[in-house]
C-alpha positions in Angstrom: -41.4 117.0 -49.8 -38.6 119.5 -51.5 -38.8 123.1 -51.1 -39.0 123.6 -54.9 -41.8 121.5 -54.7 -44.5 122.9 -57.9 -48.2 122.3 -57.1 -49.8 123.3 -59.9 -53.4 124.0 -60.4 -56.6 123.1 -58.3 -57.5 118.8 -59.7 -60.6 120.2 -61.2 -62.3 116.9 -59.9 -61.8 118.5 -56.6 -63.5 122.1 -57.5 -67.4 122.1 -57.4 -70.2 124.3 -56.6 -73.8 124.4 -54.7 -76.2 123.8 -57.9 -74.4 120.1 -57.9 -75.3 118.8 -54.7 -78.1 117.8 -53.2 -79.7 117.7 -50.2 -82.0 115.3 -48.5 -83.0 113.5 -45.4 -83.7 111.1 -43.2 -86.8 111.0 -40.7 -86.3 110.3 -37.0 -89.5 109.2 -36.4 -89.9 107.7 -39.5 -92.1 104.6 -39.8 -90.0 100.9 -39.5 -89.8 100.2 -43.3 -89.8 96.8 -44.6 -87.6 96.8 -46.4 -84.5 98.7 -44.5 -83.6 101.2 -44.9 -85.4 104.5 -43.9 -85.8 106.8 -47.6 -84.3 109.3 -47.3 -86.3 112.7 -48.4 -84.8 115.1 -51.1 -85.1 118.5 -50.3 -86.0 120.8 -53.7 -85.7 124.8 -53.9 -82.7 125.7 -52.2 -81.1 128.3 -52.8 -77.8 127.4 -49.9 -77.3 125.8 -46.7 -74.4 126.6 -44.6 -73.5 123.6 -41.7 -71.7 126.6 -38.1 -68.9 125.8 -36.1 -70.4 123.4 -33.2 -70.2 125.8 -30.2 -70.2 124.2 -26.5 -72.4 124.9 -23.9 -69.2 125.0 -21.4 -65.9 125.6 -22.1 -63.4 126.4 -19.4 -60.1 126.0 -18.3 -59.6 123.8 -15.7 -56.4 124.3 -13.4 -55.2 123.2 -10.0 -54.0 123.8 -7.0 -50.2 122.6 -7.4 -50.2 122.4 -11.1 -49.0 126.0 -11.5 -49.7 126.5 -14.9 -50.8 123.8 -17.0 -53.9 123.3 -17.4 -57.0 121.2 -19.0 -59.7 122.4 -21.7 -63.3 121.2 -20.7 -65.6 121.7 -23.5 -68.7 119.6 -22.7 -72.9 119.6 -24.9 -72.3 120.9 -28.4 -74.8 122.6 -30.6 -74.3 122.6 -33.9 -76.6 125.2 -36.6 -77.9 124.7 -40.1 -79.0 127.1 -42.2 -80.4 126.8 -45.7 -81.9 129.3 -47.9 -85.1 128.3 -49.4 -86.3 129.9 -53.2 -89.6 131.5 -51.7 -92.3 129.8 -53.4 -90.0 126.5 -51.8 -90.8 127.2 -48.7 -94.9 125.4 -48.3 -94.2 122.5 -50.2 -90.3 121.8 -48.6 -90.8 122.6 -45.2 -93.7 119.7 -44.5 -91.0 117.5 -45.6 -89.2 118.3 -42.3 -91.7 117.6 -40.8 -93.1 114.5 -41.8 -96.6 117.0 -43.1 -98.6 117.0 -45.7 -99.8 119.8 -45.7 -103.2 120.7 -47.2 -106.4 121.9 -47.4 -107.4 118.4 -47.3 -105.6 117.2 -44.4 -103.3 118.4 -42.7 -104.8 122.2 -42.3 -101.9 124.0 -40.2 -97.8 123.4 -39.5 -96.9 125.3 -36.5 -93.2 126.2 -37.2 -92.1 125.8 -33.5 -91.1 121.9 -31.7 -92.2 120.8 -29.5 -88.9 120.5 -27.8 -85.8 120.8 -29.3 -84.7 117.4 -27.5 -87.3 115.9 -29.9 -85.0 115.8 -33.5 -86.9 115.7 -36.1 -84.3 114.8 -38.9 -81.1 113.7 -40.3 -79.0 115.9 -42.2 -77.2 114.7 -45.3 -75.1 117.4 -47.4 -74.4 115.3 -50.3 -71.3 117.4 -52.7 -70.7 116.1 -56.1 -68.4 117.8 -59.3 -69.7 119.6 -61.7 -70.5 116.2 -64.0 -73.7 116.1 -61.4 -72.8 112.6 -60.2 -69.7 112.2 -58.8 -69.5 111.7 -55.5 -66.5 114.4 -53.6 -67.7 113.8 -50.1 -70.9 114.7 -47.6 -72.1 116.8 -44.4 -74.0 114.4 -42.4 -75.6 116.7 -39.0 -77.8 113.6 -37.5 -81.2 114.5 -34.7 -81.8 118.2 -36.1 -84.8 119.8 -35.2 -86.4 122.9 -36.8 -86.6 126.5 -35.0 -90.0 129.2 -35.6 -89.3 130.5 -38.7 -89.2 134.4 -39.5 -90.7 135.2 -43.3 -89.7 137.8 -45.5 -91.8 138.7 -48.3 -90.6 140.5 -50.7 -91.4 142.2 -54.3 -88.6 139.9 -56.5 -86.3 137.1 -56.1 -87.5 136.4 -52.9 -86.2 133.9 -50.4 -86.1 132.5 -46.5 -83.6 131.0 -44.1 -84.7 128.6 -41.4 -82.8 127.7 -38.7 -82.3 124.0 -37.6 -80.0 122.9 -34.7 -78.9 119.9 -33.4 -76.9 118.4 -30.2 -75.2 116.1 -32.4 -71.3 117.5 -33.4 -71.8 117.4 -37.4 -69.7 114.6 -39.8 -67.8 114.9 -42.7 -68.0 111.6 -44.3 -65.4 110.8 -47.7 -66.7 109.9 -51.3 -68.4 106.8 -52.1 -70.0 107.2 -48.9 -73.8 107.4 -48.0 -75.8 107.9 -44.4 -78.0 105.1 -43.5 -80.8 105.1 -41.3 -82.2 101.1 -39.8 -85.1 100.6 -38.1 -85.7 97.9 -35.5 -89.0 97.0 -33.2 -88.6 94.5 -30.5 -90.7 92.0 -29.6 -89.3 90.9 -26.5 -87.3 88.4 -27.1 -84.9 88.9 -30.6 -81.5 89.9 -29.7 -80.4 89.6 -33.3 -81.0 92.3 -35.7 -79.6 92.5 -39.8 -78.6 95.7 -40.6 -79.2 96.5 -45.0 -75.9 97.7 -45.3 -72.2 96.4 -43.6 -71.7 100.1 -40.9 -68.3 101.6 -41.5 -65.5 101.8 -38.7 -65.7 105.6 -38.9 -64.0 107.0 -35.4 -62.2 105.5 -32.9 -65.7 105.3 -30.1 -62.9 106.3 -26.9 -61.9 110.0 -28.6 -65.3 110.7 -28.3 -67.6 112.7 -25.9 -69.8 111.8 -28.7 -70.0 108.8 -29.6 -70.7 105.4 -27.6 -69.6 103.1 -31.0 -66.5 102.8 -33.6 -69.3 101.9 -36.3 -72.7 103.2 -35.4 -73.4 107.1 -35.0 -76.0 106.2 -31.5 -78.3 103.1 -30.9 -81.8 104.7 -28.9 -84.2 102.2 -28.2 -87.7 104.5 -27.8 -90.6 103.0 -25.8 -93.8 102.4 -27.0 -95.0 105.6 -24.7 -91.5 108.1 -25.6 -91.6 110.7 -27.8 -88.1 110.3 -28.3 -85.4 107.1 -28.3 -83.5 107.4 -25.3 -79.5 107.1 -26.4 -77.8 103.5 -25.5 -74.2 103.7 -24.8 -73.8 100.1 -24.1 -74.8 97.0 -24.6 -75.1 96.6 -28.3 -72.5 95.3 -30.5 -72.7 94.9 -34.1 -70.9 91.8 -36.6 -70.4 92.9 -40.3 -74.7 93.5 -41.1 -75.7 91.9 -37.2 -76.6 94.0 -34.2 -77.2 92.4 -31.2 -78.3 93.4 -28.3 -77.3 92.3 -24.8 -80.6 92.6 -23.8 -83.8 91.8 -25.9 -86.0 95.0 -26.8 -89.5 95.5 -25.2 -92.2 94.7 -27.4 -93.1 97.8 -29.6 -89.6 99.5 -28.8 -88.6 100.5 -32.2 -84.6 100.7 -32.8 -83.5 103.7 -34.0 -79.5 102.9 -36.0 -78.1 105.6 -38.3 -74.6 104.5 -39.9 -72.7 105.3 -42.4 -71.7 102.8 -45.1 -70.7 102.5 -49.2 -73.2 103.9 -51.2 
């Protein structure tokens, strides 16, 4: 680039405001759908959302004797915080979506706002950023395996809103224009090893470079036994070829296989 280069004004196609964005979630424990994939749930009444800086549980410089001032960084077990601010009146109708509940007097008459355990993820978050035509996709922020934290309540006279905090033990993923989060679920029968995905996964990481990923083209593969509360992430035993997901060993009967990934819209 020449030292006399003139960049000019910002590209209008890359300028956007939050009012043109879309928020949707995929429930981790959704029923196995027919046909695939899991249909995302669109969230309304959002004033603002923010994906926080991932924070490592362990972060330290590691030296060793004889190494002088040379060291290695160690960072493990990242936690990412997501905050969403709702218009006050929407909290009742929208938080039920994050919990997979129908909150009304005729059915579910209570909605506890404390999760069973932070290791039991509730949903995958997808913040879709659009241009001011409210259609053109610029890119999306994806945060898998989110858990809702206990909710504080505020009820002012005018213009009220409520901020809800969510956490994830995963790192956020930025995906480009024209792509989206896909979430497929399958049920094992004890003999089937090949499962057909609803779309072709995109290569989005080189897994060997990232501690949080075991596969280049899948966010993860989890197997959830019929007696388990949540799925167990698999680091080996699965591979993908175009739309075919293959297991080395067939998942046991009634095991749910959970597969989030990125695909072209």
